[in-house]
Jmol script that loads the backbone (N, CA, C; Angstrom):
load data "model"
ATOM      1  N   MET A   1      66.609 101.710  61.289  1.00  0.00           N
ATOM      2  CA  MET A   1      66.802 101.385  62.682  1.00  0.00           C
ATOM      3  C   MET A   1      68.152 100.684  62.847  1.00  0.00           C
ATOM      4  N   LYS A   2      68.920 101.137  63.829  1.00  0.00           N
ATOM      5  CA  LYS A   2      70.226 100.537  64.089  1.00  0.00           C
ATOM      6  C   LYS A   2      70.049  99.239  64.872  1.00  0.00           C
ATOM      7  N   PRO A   3      70.898  98.255  64.575  1.00  0.00           N
ATOM      8  CA  PRO A   3      70.812  97.013  65.355  1.00  0.00           C
ATOM      9  C   PRO A   3      71.295  97.263  66.787  1.00  0.00           C
ATOM     10  N   PHE A   4      70.710  96.515  67.721  1.00  0.00           N
ATOM     11  CA  PHE A   4      71.086  96.642  69.132  1.00  0.00           C
ATOM     12  C   PHE A   4      72.498  96.127  69.345  1.00  0.00           C
ATOM     13  N   ARG A   5      73.315  96.935  69.974  1.00  0.00           N
ATOM     14  CA  ARG A   5      74.666  96.516  70.334  1.00  0.00           C
ATOM     15  C   ARG A   5      74.708  96.359  71.847  1.00  0.00           C
ATOM     16  N   GLY A   6      75.116  95.209  72.288  1.00  0.00           N
ATOM     17  CA  GLY A   6      75.223  94.963  73.722  1.00  0.00           C
ATOM     18  C   GLY A   6      76.392  95.715  74.319  1.00  0.00           C
ATOM     19  N   MET A   7      76.546  95.546  75.599  1.00  0.00           N
ATOM     20  CA  MET A   7      77.668  96.179  76.287  1.00  0.00           C
ATOM     21  C   MET A   7      78.967  95.514  75.853  1.00  0.00           C
ATOM     22  N   PRO A   8      80.074  96.248  75.932  1.00  0.00           N
ATOM     23  CA  PRO A   8      81.359  95.650  75.579  1.00  0.00           C
ATOM     24  C   PRO A   8      81.720  94.522  76.553  1.00  0.00           C
ATOM     25  N   ARG A   9      82.418  93.540  76.044  1.00  0.00           N
ATOM     26  CA  ARG A   9      82.873  92.412  76.858  1.00  0.00           C
ATOM     27  C   ARG A   9      84.364  92.576  77.121  1.00  0.00           C
ATOM     28  N   PHE A  10      84.741  92.360  78.376  1.00  0.00           N
ATOM     29  CA  PHE A  10      86.137  92.439  78.789  1.00  0.00           C
ATOM     30  C   PHE A  10      86.552  91.101  79.387  1.00  0.00           C
ATOM     31  N   PHE A  11      87.815  90.755  79.180  1.00  0.00           N
ATOM     32  CA  PHE A  11      88.373  89.521  79.703  1.00  0.00           C
ATOM     33  C   PHE A  11      89.458  89.902  80.702  1.00  0.00           C
ATOM     34  N   VAL A  12      89.395  89.311  81.896  1.00  0.00           N
ATOM     35  CA  VAL A  12      90.318  89.663  82.967  1.00  0.00           C
ATOM     36  C   VAL A  12      91.214  88.458  83.253  1.00  0.00           C
ATOM     37  N   ASP A  13      92.420  88.500  82.697  1.00  0.00           N
ATOM     38  CA  ASP A  13      93.394  87.427  82.890  1.00  0.00           C
ATOM     39  C   ASP A  13      94.177  87.686  84.174  1.00  0.00           C
ATOM     40  N   VAL A  14      94.696  86.616  84.779  1.00  0.00           N
ATOM     41  CA  VAL A  14      95.504  86.742  85.992  1.00  0.00           C
ATOM     42  C   VAL A  14      96.933  86.350  85.664  1.00  0.00           C
ATOM     43  N   LEU A  15      97.857  87.272  85.920  1.00  0.00           N
ATOM     44  CA  LEU A  15      99.288  87.005  85.762  1.00  0.00           C
ATOM     45  C   LEU A  15      99.876  86.786  87.147  1.00  0.00           C
ATOM     46  N   ASP A  16     100.541  85.649  87.325  1.00  0.00           N
ATOM     47  CA  ASP A  16     101.170  85.327  88.607  1.00  0.00           C
ATOM     48  C   ASP A  16     102.568  84.817  88.318  1.00  0.00           C
ATOM     49  N   GLY A  17     103.541  85.727  88.370  1.00  0.00           N
ATOM     50  CA  GLY A  17     104.903  85.357  87.999  1.00  0.00           C
ATOM     51  C   GLY A  17     104.944  84.990  86.524  1.00  0.00           C
ATOM     52  N   ASN A  18     105.347  83.769  86.227  1.00  0.00           N
ATOM     53  CA  ASN A  18     105.396  83.298  84.842  1.00  0.00           C
ATOM     54  C   ASN A  18     104.126  82.580  84.411  1.00  0.00           C
ATOM     55  N   SER A  19     103.136  82.503  85.292  1.00  0.00           N
ATOM     56  CA  SER A  19     101.880  81.808  84.981  1.00  0.00           C
ATOM     57  C   SER A  19     100.823  82.788  84.497  1.00  0.00           C
ATOM     58  N   LEU A  20     100.014  82.331  83.555  1.00  0.00           N
ATOM     59  CA  LEU A  20      98.903  83.127  83.036  1.00  0.00           C
ATOM     60  C   LEU A  20      97.640  82.290  83.094  1.00  0.00           C
ATOM     61  N   LEU A  21      96.629  82.801  83.769  1.00  0.00           N
ATOM     62  CA  LEU A  21      95.320  82.162  83.809  1.00  0.00           C
ATOM     63  C   LEU A  21      94.397  83.017  82.952  1.00  0.00           C
ATOM     64  N   LYS A  22      94.053  82.514  81.756  1.00  0.00           N
ATOM     65  CA  LYS A  22      93.240  83.290  80.816  1.00  0.00           C
ATOM     66  C   LYS A  22      91.763  83.195  81.151  1.00  0.00           C
ATOM     67  N   ASP A  23      91.108  84.326  81.084  1.00  0.00           N
ATOM     68  CA  ASP A  23      89.662  84.411  81.249  1.00  0.00           C
ATOM     69  C   ASP A  23      89.036  84.080  79.898  1.00  0.00           C
ATOM     70  N   GLU A  24      88.366  82.976  79.808  1.00  0.00           N
ATOM     71  CA  GLU A  24      87.760  82.543  78.541  1.00  0.00           C
ATOM     72  C   GLU A  24      86.319  83.027  78.386  1.00  0.00           C
ATOM     73  N   LEU A  25      85.666  83.427  79.495  1.00  0.00           N
ATOM     74  CA  LEU A  25      84.260  83.837  79.437  1.00  0.00           C
ATOM     75  C   LEU A  25      84.076  85.336  79.292  1.00  0.00           C
ATOM     76  N   GLY A  26      84.846  86.094  80.042  1.00  0.00           N
ATOM     77  CA  GLY A  26      84.711  87.543  80.016  1.00  0.00           C
ATOM     78  C   GLY A  26      83.501  88.021  80.797  1.00  0.00           C
ATOM     79  N   ILE A  27      83.350  89.328  80.837  1.00  0.00           N
ATOM     80  CA  ILE A  27      82.236  89.955  81.544  1.00  0.00           C
ATOM     81  C   ILE A  27      81.820  91.194  80.767  1.00  0.00           C
ATOM     82  N   GLU A  28      80.513  91.421  80.684  1.00  0.00           N
ATOM     83  CA  GLU A  28      80.007  92.605  79.995  1.00  0.00           C
ATOM     84  C   GLU A  28      79.921  93.759  80.981  1.00  0.00           C
ATOM     85  N   LEU A  29      80.565  94.865  80.616  1.00  0.00           N
ATOM     86  CA  LEU A  29      80.566  96.065  81.448  1.00  0.00           C
ATOM     87  C   LEU A  29      80.406  97.284  80.558  1.00  0.00           C
ATOM     88  N   ASP A  30      80.035  98.408  81.148  1.00  0.00           N
ATOM     89  CA  ASP A  30      79.777  99.631  80.385  1.00  0.00           C
ATOM     90  C   ASP A  30      80.977 100.137  79.597  1.00  0.00           C
ATOM     91  N   ASN A  31      82.184 100.093  80.220  1.00  0.00           N
ATOM     92  CA  ASN A  31      83.355 100.691  79.589  1.00  0.00           C
ATOM     93  C   ASN A  31      84.626 100.212  80.293  1.00  0.00           C
ATOM     94  N   ILE A  32      85.764 100.715  79.834  1.00  0.00           N
ATOM     95  CA  ILE A  32      87.050 100.324  80.418  1.00  0.00           C
ATOM     96  C   ILE A  32      87.116 100.719  81.890  1.00  0.00           C
ATOM     97  N   GLU A  33      86.612 101.906  82.223  1.00  0.00           N
ATOM     98  CA  GLU A  33      86.660 102.356  83.613  1.00  0.00           C
ATOM     99  C   GLU A  33      85.912 101.400  84.528  1.00  0.00           C
ATOM    100  N   ALA A  34      84.768 100.885  84.077  1.00  0.00           N
ATOM    101  CA  ALA A  34      84.009  99.919  84.873  1.00  0.00           C
ATOM    102  C   ALA A  34      84.785  98.614  85.013  1.00  0.00           C
ATOM    103  N   ALA A  35      85.477  98.211  83.954  1.00  0.00           N
ATOM    104  CA  ALA A  35      86.287  96.992  84.008  1.00  0.00           C
ATOM    105  C   ALA A  35      87.430  97.150  85.005  1.00  0.00           C
ATOM    106  N   VAL A  36      88.073  98.310  85.002  1.00  0.00           N
ATOM    107  CA  VAL A  36      89.163  98.571  85.942  1.00  0.00           C
ATOM    108  C   VAL A  36      88.627  98.590  87.375  1.00  0.00           C
ATOM    109  N   SER A  37      87.489  99.229  87.598  1.00  0.00           N
ATOM    110  CA  SER A  37      86.894  99.274  88.943  1.00  0.00           C
ATOM    111  C   SER A  37      86.597  97.868  89.457  1.00  0.00           C
ATOM    112  N   GLU A  38      86.028  97.035  88.599  1.00  0.00           N
ATOM    113  CA  GLU A  38      85.747  95.645  88.980  1.00  0.00           C
ATOM    114  C   GLU A  38      87.038  94.902  89.293  1.00  0.00           C
ATOM    115  N   ALA A  39      88.072  95.128  88.493  1.00  0.00           N
ATOM    116  CA  ALA A  39      89.354  94.454  88.712  1.00  0.00           C
ATOM    117  C   ALA A  39      89.988  94.899  90.026  1.00  0.00           C
ATOM    118  N   VAL A  40      89.908  96.184  90.344  1.00  0.00           N
ATOM    119  CA  VAL A  40      90.462  96.688  91.608  1.00  0.00           C
ATOM    120  C   VAL A  40      89.737  96.033  92.781  1.00  0.00           C
ATOM    121  N   ARG A  41      88.404  95.998  92.729  1.00  0.00           N
ATOM    122  CA  ARG A  41      87.637  95.360  93.811  1.00  0.00           C
ATOM    123  C   ARG A  41      87.996  93.875  93.923  1.00  0.00           C
ATOM    124  N   GLY A  42      88.108  93.213  92.785  1.00  0.00           N
ATOM    125  CA  GLY A  42      88.461  91.799  92.789  1.00  0.00           C
ATOM    126  C   GLY A  42      89.843  91.562  93.369  1.00  0.00           C
ATOM    127  N   ALA A  43      90.801  92.409  93.006  1.00  0.00           N
ATOM    128  CA  ALA A  43      92.163  92.281  93.528  1.00  0.00           C
ATOM    129  C   ALA A  43      92.166  92.466  95.047  1.00  0.00           C
ATOM    130  N   GLN A  44      91.412  93.435  95.535  1.00  0.00           N
ATOM    131  CA  GLN A  44      91.342  93.666  96.978  1.00  0.00           C
ATOM    132  C   GLN A  44      90.766  92.452  97.703  1.00  0.00           C
ATOM    133  N   GLU A  45      89.717  91.859  97.128  1.00  0.00           N
ATOM    134  CA  GLU A  45      89.108  90.674  97.739  1.00  0.00           C
ATOM    135  C   GLU A  45      90.062  89.486  97.739  1.00  0.00           C
ATOM    136  N   ILE A  46      90.774  89.286  96.644  1.00  0.00           N
ATOM    137  CA  ILE A  46      91.709  88.167  96.559  1.00  0.00           C
ATOM    138  C   ILE A  46      92.860  88.338  97.549  1.00  0.00           C
ATOM    139  N   VAL A  47      93.392  89.554  97.652  1.00  0.00           N
ATOM    140  CA  VAL A  47      94.479  89.807  98.606  1.00  0.00           C
ATOM    141  C   VAL A  47      93.974  89.599 100.030  1.00  0.00           C
ATOM    142  N   ALA A  48      92.773  90.099 100.343  1.00  0.00           N
ATOM    143  CA  ALA A  48      92.212  89.936 101.691  1.00  0.00           C
ATOM    144  C   ALA A  48      92.014  88.454 102.011  1.00  0.00           C
ATOM    145  N   HIS A  49      91.498  87.696 101.068  1.00  0.00           N
ATOM    146  CA  HIS A  49      91.305  86.257 101.275  1.00  0.00           C
ATOM    147  C   HIS A  49      92.658  85.574 101.476  1.00  0.00           C
ATOM    148  N   GLY A  50      93.661  85.991 100.725  1.00  0.00           N
ATOM    149  CA  GLY A  50      94.999  85.441 100.889  1.00  0.00           C
ATOM    150  C   GLY A  50      95.566  85.708 102.268  1.00  0.00           C
ATOM    151  N   ILE A  51      95.321  86.914 102.790  1.00  0.00           N
ATOM    152  CA  ILE A  51      95.803  87.256 104.130  1.00  0.00           C
ATOM    153  C   ILE A  51      95.192  86.309 105.160  1.00  0.00           C
ATOM    154  N   LEU A  52      93.893  86.029 105.023  1.00  0.00           N
ATOM    155  CA  LEU A  52      93.231  85.110 105.953  1.00  0.00           C
ATOM    156  C   LEU A  52      93.843  83.710 105.903  1.00  0.00           C
ATOM    157  N   ARG A  53      94.395  83.349 104.753  1.00  0.00           N
ATOM    158  CA  ARG A  53      94.994  82.019 104.590  1.00  0.00           C
ATOM    159  C   ARG A  53      96.521  82.058 104.700  1.00  0.00           C
ATOM    160  N   ASN A  54      97.053  83.209 105.123  1.00  0.00           N
ATOM    161  CA  ASN A  54      98.494  83.409 105.256  1.00  0.00           C
ATOM    162  C   ASN A  54      99.216  83.201 103.916  1.00  0.00           C
ATOM    163  N   GLU A  55      98.605  83.689 102.845  1.00  0.00           N
ATOM    164  CA  GLU A  55      99.172  83.596 101.496  1.00  0.00           C
ATOM    165  C   GLU A  55      99.323  85.004 100.928  1.00  0.00           C
ATOM    166  N   ASP A  56     100.481  85.294 100.367  1.00  0.00           N
ATOM    167  CA  ASP A  56     100.718  86.609  99.768  1.00  0.00           C
ATOM    168  C   ASP A  56     100.297  86.576  98.301  1.00  0.00           C
ATOM    169  N   ARG A  57      99.203  87.227  97.982  1.00  0.00           N
ATOM    170  CA  ARG A  57      98.699  87.307  96.610  1.00  0.00           C
ATOM    171  C   ARG A  57      98.971  88.668  95.986  1.00  0.00           C
ATOM    172  N   SER A  58      99.670  89.544  96.709  1.00  0.00           N
ATOM    173  CA  SER A  58      99.825  90.928  96.267  1.00  0.00           C
ATOM    174  C   SER A  58     100.705  91.081  95.032  1.00  0.00           C
ATOM    175  N   GLY A  59     101.435  90.049  94.633  1.00  0.00           N
ATOM    176  CA  GLY A  59     102.289  90.141  93.457  1.00  0.00           C
ATOM    177  C   GLY A  59     101.583  89.806  92.155  1.00  0.00           C
ATOM    178  N   GLN A  60     100.317  89.397  92.228  1.00  0.00           N
ATOM    179  CA  GLN A  60      99.577  89.048  91.018  1.00  0.00           C
ATOM    180  C   GLN A  60      99.094  90.309  90.303  1.00  0.00           C
ATOM    181  N   ILE A  61      98.744  90.144  89.039  1.00  0.00           N
ATOM    182  CA  ILE A  61      98.295  91.274  88.215  1.00  0.00           C
ATOM    183  C   ILE A  61      97.089  90.838  87.399  1.00  0.00           C
ATOM    184  N   PHE A  62      96.067  91.694  87.336  1.00  0.00           N
ATOM    185  CA  PHE A  62      94.973  91.499  86.389  1.00  0.00           C
ATOM    186  C   PHE A  62      95.357  92.197  85.091  1.00  0.00           C
ATOM    187  N   SER A  63      95.241  91.495  83.989  1.00  0.00           N
ATOM    188  CA  SER A  63      95.438  92.076  82.664  1.00  0.00           C
ATOM    189  C   SER A  63      94.078  92.057  81.977  1.00  0.00           C
ATOM    190  N   ILE A  64      93.587  93.218  81.612  1.00  0.00           N
ATOM    191  CA  ILE A  64      92.243  93.332  81.032  1.00  0.00           C
ATOM    192  C   ILE A  64      92.348  93.446  79.517  1.00  0.00           C
ATOM    193  N   ARG A  65      91.624  92.567  78.811  1.00  0.00           N
ATOM    194  CA  ARG A  65      91.599  92.571  77.343  1.00  0.00           C
ATOM    195  C   ARG A  65      90.198  92.915  76.864  1.00  0.00           C
ATOM    196  N   ASP A  66      90.126  93.515  75.675  1.00  0.00           N
ATOM    197  CA  ASP A  66      88.825  93.733  75.052  1.00  0.00           C
ATOM    198  C   ASP A  66      88.482  92.518  74.199  1.00  0.00           C
ATOM    199  N   VAL A  67      87.354  92.565  73.524  1.00  0.00           N
ATOM    200  CA  VAL A  67      86.873  91.408  72.756  1.00  0.00           C
ATOM    201  C   VAL A  67      87.799  91.057  71.593  1.00  0.00           C
ATOM    202  N   SER A  68      88.588  92.015  71.118  1.00  0.00           N
ATOM    203  CA  SER A  68      89.530  91.739  70.029  1.00  0.00           C
ATOM    204  C   SER A  68      90.817  91.089  70.543  1.00  0.00           C
ATOM    205  N   GLY A  69      90.963  91.005  71.878  1.00  0.00           N
ATOM    206  CA  GLY A  69      92.159  90.417  72.468  1.00  0.00           C
ATOM    207  C   GLY A  69      93.219  91.432  72.834  1.00  0.00           C
ATOM    208  N   LYS A  70      92.964  92.708  72.554  1.00  0.00           N
ATOM    209  CA  LYS A  70      93.928  93.767  72.859  1.00  0.00           C
ATOM    210  C   LYS A  70      93.908  94.086  74.350  1.00  0.00           C
ATOM    211  N   GLN A  71      95.095  94.156  74.963  1.00  0.00           N
ATOM    212  CA  GLN A  71      95.196  94.532  76.368  1.00  0.00           C
ATOM    213  C   GLN A  71      94.856  96.015  76.493  1.00  0.00           C
ATOM    214  N   VAL A  72      93.881  96.325  77.357  1.00  0.00           N
ATOM    215  CA  VAL A  72      93.436  97.709  77.503  1.00  0.00           C
ATOM    216  C   VAL A  72      93.786  98.301  78.862  1.00  0.00           C
ATOM    217  N   ALA A  73      94.124  97.454  79.847  1.00  0.00           N
ATOM    218  CA  ALA A  73      94.493  97.960  81.174  1.00  0.00           C
ATOM    219  C   ALA A  73      95.161  96.850  81.970  1.00  0.00           C
ATOM    220  N   THR A  74      95.925  97.258  82.973  1.00  0.00           N
ATOM    221  CA  THR A  74      96.486  96.312  83.932  1.00  0.00           C
ATOM    222  C   THR A  74      96.191  96.813  85.340  1.00  0.00           C
ATOM    223  N   VAL A  75      95.964  95.885  86.247  1.00  0.00           N
ATOM    224  CA  VAL A  75      95.717  96.225  87.642  1.00  0.00           C
ATOM    225  C   VAL A  75      96.609  95.333  88.504  1.00  0.00           C
ATOM    226  N   PRO A  76      97.805  95.831  88.866  1.00  0.00           N
ATOM    227  CA  PRO A  76      98.632  95.070  89.803  1.00  0.00           C
ATOM    228  C   PRO A  76      97.916  95.006  91.156  1.00  0.00           C
ATOM    229  N   PHE A  77      97.823  93.819  91.734  1.00  0.00           N
ATOM    230  CA  PHE A  77      97.111  93.663  93.002  1.00  0.00           C
ATOM    231  C   PHE A  77      97.683  94.594  94.061  1.00  0.00           C
ATOM    232  N   ARG A  78      99.001  94.726  94.109  1.00  0.00           N
ATOM    233  CA  ARG A  78      99.637  95.568  95.123  1.00  0.00           C
ATOM    234  C   ARG A  78      99.139  97.009  95.000  1.00  0.00           C
ATOM    235  N   ASN A  79      98.893  97.461  93.791  1.00  0.00           N
ATOM    236  CA  ASN A  79      98.436  98.838  93.592  1.00  0.00           C
ATOM    237  C   ASN A  79      96.989  99.043  94.013  1.00  0.00           C
ATOM    238  N   ALA A  80      96.247  97.956  94.182  1.00  0.00           N
ATOM    239  CA  ALA A  80      94.851  98.058  94.596  1.00  0.00           C
ATOM    240  C   ALA A  80      94.708  98.148  96.112  1.00  0.00           C
ATOM    241  N   LEU A  81      95.818  97.978  96.830  1.00  0.00           N
ATOM    242  CA  LEU A  81      95.766  98.010  98.292  1.00  0.00           C
ATOM    243  C   LEU A  81      95.669  99.443  98.788  1.00  0.00           C
ATOM    244  N   PRO A  82      94.960  99.651  99.879  1.00  0.00           N
ATOM    245  CA  PRO A  82      94.772 101.008 100.393  1.00  0.00           C
ATOM    246  C   PRO A  82      95.990 101.533 101.146  1.00  0.00           C
ATOM    247  N   GLY A  83      96.090 102.844 101.188  1.00  0.00           N
ATOM    248  CA  GLY A  83      97.078 103.524 102.023  1.00  0.00           C
ATOM    249  C   GLY A  83      98.501 103.066 101.846  1.00  0.00           C
ATOM    250  N   ARG A  84      99.175 102.864 102.939  1.00  0.00           N
ATOM    251  CA  ARG A  84     100.594 102.529 102.927  1.00  0.00           C
ATOM    252  C   ARG A  84     100.863 101.093 102.485  1.00  0.00           C
ATOM    253  N   LEU A  85      99.825 100.277 102.357  1.00  0.00           N
ATOM    254  CA  LEU A  85     100.033  98.906 101.908  1.00  0.00           C
ATOM    255  C   LEU A  85     100.372  98.860 100.425  1.00  0.00           C
ATOM    256  N   GLY A  86      99.845  99.827  99.668  1.00  0.00           N
ATOM    257  CA  GLY A  86     100.096  99.882  98.233  1.00  0.00           C
ATOM    258  C   GLY A  86     101.401 100.587  97.928  1.00  0.00           C
ATOM    259  N   PRO A  87     101.879 100.456  96.698  1.00  0.00           N
ATOM    260  CA  PRO A  87     103.125 101.106  96.302  1.00  0.00           C
ATOM    261  C   PRO A  87     102.922 102.607  96.106  1.00  0.00           C
ATOM    262  N   VAL A  88     104.005 103.310  96.163  1.00  0.00           N
ATOM    263  CA  VAL A  88     103.966 104.752  95.938  1.00  0.00           C
ATOM    264  C   VAL A  88     105.128 105.123  95.044  1.00  0.00           C
ATOM    265  N   GLU A  89     105.036 106.255  94.404  1.00  0.00           N
ATOM    266  CA  GLU A  89     106.150 106.726  93.589  1.00  0.00           C
ATOM    267  C   GLU A  89     106.488 108.148  93.993  1.00  0.00           C
ATOM    268  N   PRO A  90     107.758 108.520  93.905  1.00  0.00           N
ATOM    269  CA  PRO A  90     108.161 109.866  94.314  1.00  0.00           C
ATOM    270  C   PRO A  90     107.461 110.946  93.494  1.00  0.00           C
ATOM    271  N   VAL A  91     107.179 112.043  94.152  1.00  0.00           N
ATOM    272  CA  VAL A  91     106.587 113.207  93.496  1.00  0.00           C
ATOM    273  C   VAL A  91     107.722 114.185  93.232  1.00  0.00           C
ATOM    274  N   PRO A  92     107.736 114.850  92.072  1.00  0.00           N
ATOM    275  CA  PRO A  92     108.806 115.809  91.780  1.00  0.00           C
ATOM    276  C   PRO A  92     108.906 116.883  92.859  1.00  0.00           C
ATOM    277  N   ASN A  93     110.045 117.548  92.900  1.00  0.00           N
ATOM    278  CA  ASN A  93     110.307 118.557  93.926  1.00  0.00           C
ATOM    279  C   ASN A  93     109.394 119.772  93.850  1.00  0.00           C
ATOM    280  N   GLU A  94     108.574 119.877  92.812  1.00  0.00           N
ATOM    281  CA  GLU A  94     107.680 121.032  92.701  1.00  0.00           C
ATOM    282  C   GLU A  94     106.553 120.975  93.715  1.00  0.00           C
ATOM    283  N   ALA A  95     106.498 119.930  94.528  1.00  0.00           N
ATOM    284  CA  ALA A  95     105.425 119.811  95.512  1.00  0.00           C
ATOM    285  C   ALA A  95     105.448 121.027  96.418  1.00  0.00           C
ATOM    286  N   PRO A  96     104.278 121.457  96.910  1.00  0.00           N
ATOM    287  CA  PRO A  96     104.236 122.647  97.758  1.00  0.00           C
ATOM    288  C   PRO A  96     105.093 122.468  99.008  1.00  0.00           C
ATOM    289  N   ALA A  97     105.644 123.570  99.470  1.00  0.00           N
ATOM    290  CA  ALA A  97     106.492 123.546 100.663  1.00  0.00           C
ATOM    291  C   ALA A  97     105.663 123.184 101.880  1.00  0.00           C
ATOM    292  N   LEU A  98     106.292 122.498 102.817  1.00  0.00           N
ATOM    293  CA  LEU A  98     105.616 122.130 104.045  1.00  0.00           C
ATOM    294  C   LEU A  98     105.662 123.291 105.030  1.00  0.00           C
ATOM    295  N   LYS A  99     104.614 123.431 105.805  1.00  0.00           N
ATOM    296  CA  LYS A  99     104.581 124.467 106.831  1.00  0.00           C
ATOM    297  C   LYS A  99     105.568 124.088 107.923  1.00  0.00           C
ATOM    298  N   GLU A 100     106.455 125.025 108.247  1.00  0.00           N
ATOM    299  CA  GLU A 100     107.483 124.745 109.246  1.00  0.00           C
ATOM    300  C   GLU A 100     106.842 124.385 110.577  1.00  0.00           C
ATOM    301  N   GLY A 101     107.381 123.353 111.206  1.00  0.00           N
ATOM    302  CA  GLY A 101     106.875 122.914 112.502  1.00  0.00           C
ATOM    303  C   GLY A 101     105.789 121.855 112.402  1.00  0.00           C
ATOM    304  N   SER A 102     105.253 121.624 111.192  1.00  0.00           N
ATOM    305  CA  SER A 102     104.224 120.593 111.041  1.00  0.00           C
ATOM    306  C   SER A 102     104.871 119.214 111.162  1.00  0.00           C
ATOM    307  N   PRO A 103     104.100 118.182 111.539  1.00  0.00           N
ATOM    308  CA  PRO A 103     104.673 116.839 111.659  1.00  0.00           C
ATOM    309  C   PRO A 103     105.334 116.380 110.358  1.00  0.00           C
ATOM    310  N   ALA A 104     104.739 116.705 109.241  1.00  0.00           N
ATOM    311  CA  ALA A 104     105.317 116.297 107.963  1.00  0.00           C
ATOM    312  C   ALA A 104     106.646 117.003 107.705  1.00  0.00           C
ATOM    313  N   ALA A 105     106.749 118.262 108.104  1.00  0.00           N
ATOM    314  CA  ALA A 105     107.991 119.010 107.897  1.00  0.00           C
ATOM    315  C   ALA A 105     109.115 118.439 108.752  1.00  0.00           C
ATOM    316  N   GLN A 106     108.763 117.851 109.875  1.00  0.00           N
ATOM    317  CA  GLN A 106     109.766 117.259 110.742  1.00  0.00           C
ATOM    318  C   GLN A 106     110.345 115.991 110.122  1.00  0.00           C
ATOM    319  N   GLN A 107     109.674 115.447 109.127  1.00  0.00           N
ATOM    320  CA  GLN A 107     110.152 114.256 108.430  1.00  0.00           C
ATOM    321  C   GLN A 107     110.707 114.634 107.066  1.00  0.00           C
ATOM    322  N   LYS A 108     111.467 115.742 107.012  1.00  0.00           N
ATOM    323  CA  LYS A 108     111.979 116.265 105.749  1.00  0.00           C
ATOM    324  C   LYS A 108     112.709 115.227 104.922  1.00  0.00           C
ATOM    325  N   GLY A 109     113.412 114.317 105.547  1.00  0.00           N
ATOM    326  CA  GLY A 109     114.189 113.332 104.816  1.00  0.00           C
ATOM    327  C   GLY A 109     113.333 112.321 104.077  1.00  0.00           C
ATOM    328  N   ALA A 110     112.090 112.172 104.472  1.00  0.00           N
ATOM    329  CA  ALA A 110     111.218 111.180 103.830  1.00  0.00           C
ATOM    330  C   ALA A 110     110.753 111.710 102.489  1.00  0.00           C
ATOM    331  N   PRO A 111     110.807 110.887 101.433  1.00  0.00           N
ATOM    332  CA  PRO A 111     110.368 111.353 100.127  1.00  0.00           C
ATOM    333  C   PRO A 111     108.860 111.556 100.082  1.00  0.00           C
ATOM    334  N   ARG A 112     108.439 112.551  99.335  1.00  0.00           N
ATOM    335  CA  ARG A 112     107.010 112.750  99.117  1.00  0.00           C
ATOM    336  C   ARG A 112     106.556 111.697  98.122  1.00  0.00           C
ATOM    337  N   THR A 113     105.351 111.211  98.317  1.00  0.00           N
ATOM    338  CA  THR A 113     104.877 110.138  97.444  1.00  0.00           C
ATOM    339  C   THR A 113     103.437 110.374  97.038  1.00  0.00           C
ATOM    340  N   LYS A 114     103.038 109.646  95.996  1.00  0.00           N
ATOM    341  CA  LYS A 114     101.632 109.637  95.596  1.00  0.00           C
ATOM    342  C   LYS A 114     101.291 108.228  95.139  1.00  0.00           C
ATOM    343  N   GLU A 115     100.021 107.867  95.254  1.00  0.00           N
ATOM    344  CA  GLU A 115      99.608 106.531  94.862  1.00  0.00           C
ATOM    345  C   GLU A 115      99.442 106.452  93.346  1.00  0.00           C
ATOM    346  N   ARG A 116      99.659 105.262  92.777  1.00  0.00           N
ATOM    347  CA  ARG A 116      99.471 105.036  91.351  1.00  0.00           C
ATOM    348  C   ARG A 116      98.727 103.718  91.218  1.00  0.00           C
ATOM    349  N   PRO A 117      97.372 103.758  91.165  1.00  0.00           N
ATOM    350  CA  PRO A 117      96.592 102.539  91.272  1.00  0.00           C
ATOM    351  C   PRO A 117      96.601 101.602  90.065  1.00  0.00           C
ATOM    352  N   VAL A 118      96.418 102.077  88.875  1.00  0.00           N
ATOM    353  CA  VAL A 118      96.292 101.180  87.731  1.00  0.00           C
ATOM    354  C   VAL A 118      96.902 101.802  86.495  1.00  0.00           C
ATOM    355  N   SER A 119      97.024 101.018  85.461  1.00  0.00           N
ATOM    356  CA  SER A 119      97.535 101.500  84.194  1.00  0.00           C
ATOM    357  C   SER A 119      96.505 101.211  83.117  1.00  0.00           C
ATOM    358  N   VAL A 120      95.949 102.249  82.524  1.00  0.00           N
ATOM    359  CA  VAL A 120      95.036 102.087  81.397  1.00  0.00           C
ATOM    360  C   VAL A 120      95.829 102.343  80.136  1.00  0.00           C
ATOM    361  N   ILE A 121      95.774 101.409  79.236  1.00  0.00           N
ATOM    362  CA  ILE A 121      96.559 101.493  77.996  1.00  0.00           C
ATOM    363  C   ILE A 121      95.706 102.159  76.923  1.00  0.00           C
ATOM    364  N   SER A 122      96.169 103.287  76.422  1.00  0.00           N
ATOM    365  CA  SER A 122      95.383 104.002  75.405  1.00  0.00           C
ATOM    366  C   SER A 122      95.708 103.424  74.027  1.00  0.00           C
ATOM    367  N   GLY A 123      94.678 103.292  73.236  1.00  0.00           N
ATOM    368  CA  GLY A 123      94.852 102.721  71.895  1.00  0.00           C
ATOM    369  C   GLY A 123      95.218 103.771  70.888  1.00  0.00           C
ATOM    370  N   SER A 124      95.757 103.311  69.770  1.00  0.00           N
ATOM    371  CA  SER A 124      96.095 104.269  68.711  1.00  0.00           C
ATOM    372  C   SER A 124      95.231 104.032  67.516  1.00  0.00           C
TER     373      SER A 124
END
end "model"
wireframe off; spacefill off
backbone 0.3
color backbone group
């Protein structure tokens, strides 16, 4: 009989400029994807609370570590914001052509963009 192994534990540190607030307790979650989802939700809540207090928290970053201390993902708060509030990165020119006369085609000079929410660090 195999011994029972609990769920993996993840530690979610907060990076704010040159400051680091280390998570000493951690949280047990199913996998890295669940840890990232929790971090995204947490970042959204913190930014929303900051807005209510007229404080900009969007520059902070969650750094997620596994139990060995290895960083497995990062969640910049700004990237957790919905729609145009979050950052975007240009999409290569291979993007499909716009239908002539469409509102988007009328804004030809505007770069095409796509959202990039988080960074999961793959291990070797």
